[in-house]
C-alpha positions in Angstrom: 0.0 0.0 0.0 1.5 3.4 -1.0 1.9 6.2 1.5 -0.9 8.1 -0.4 -3.3 5.2 0.0 -2.5 5.2 3.7 -3.5 8.8 3.9 -7.0 8.2 2.5 -9.9 9.6 4.4 -9.9 7.7 7.7 -9.4 4.3 6.0 -12.4 4.7 3.7 -12.1 3.4 0.2 -10.8 5.9 -2.3 -13.3 7.4 -4.8 -12.5 7.3 -8.5 -11.3 11.0 -8.4 -9.2 10.3 -5.3 -7.7 7.2 -7.0 -6.6 9.4 -10.0 -5.1 11.9 -7.6 -3.2 9.2 -5.8 -1.9 7.8 -9.1 -0.8 11.2 -10.2 1.0 11.8 -6.9 2.8 8.4 -7.2 3.9 9.2 -10.7 5.1 12.6 -9.5 7.0 11.0 -6.6 8.8 8.6 -9.1 9.7 11.5 -11.4 11.1 13.5 -8.5 13.2 10.5 -7.3 14.5 9.9 -10.8 15.4 13.6 -11.3 17.2 13.6 -7.9 19.2 10.5 -8.9 20.2 12.0 -12.2 21.2 15.3 -10.5 23.5 13.4 -8.2 24.9 11.4 -11.1 25.7 14.7 -12.9 27.4 16.1 -9.8 29.5 12.9 -9.5 30.5 13.1 -13.2 31.5 16.7 -12.9 33.5 16.0 -9.8 35.3 13.1 -11.5 36.5 15.2 -14.4 36.5 19.0 -14.2 38.4 19.3 -17.6 35.4 18.2 -19.7 36.6 14.8 -21.0 33.3 13.3 -20.0 31.1 15.8 -22.0 29.4 12.9 -23.9 28.3 11.3 -20.7 27.0 14.5 -19.3 25.0 15.2 -22.5 23.5 11.7 -22.2 22.4 12.4 -18.6 21.0 15.8 -19.7 19.0 14.1 -22.4 17.6 11.7 -19.9 16.6 14.7 -17.7 15.0 16.4 -20.7 13.0 13.2 -21.4 11.9 13.1 -17.8 10.7 16.7 -17.9 8.7 16.0 -21.1 7.1 12.9 -19.5 6.2 14.9 -16.4 4.6 17.6 -18.6 2.6 15.0 -20.5 1.5 13.4 -17.2 0.4 16.9 -16.0 -1.6 17.5 -19.2 -3.2 14.1 -19.0 -4.0 14.5 -15.3 -5.6 17.9 -15.9 -7.8 16.3 -18.6 -8.8 13.4 -16.3 -9.6 15.4 -13.2 
């Protein structure tokens, strides 16, 4: 059971709208965790090589972050349509 399910109204079953909100929050939590992981990975890469020899790797991580942002925006748009 997710932390959002546990926070439902006094243990009552979630309504359809509440279920959608819970799902959106779970997706948001995963995006946030992945963005934080990628941020730490970039910091680690930069600390490993300050002279720029790892530019290709940094660009790959930045591309992943951009993809993550696009997926988050799409999720927001879909959630706004569903709610």
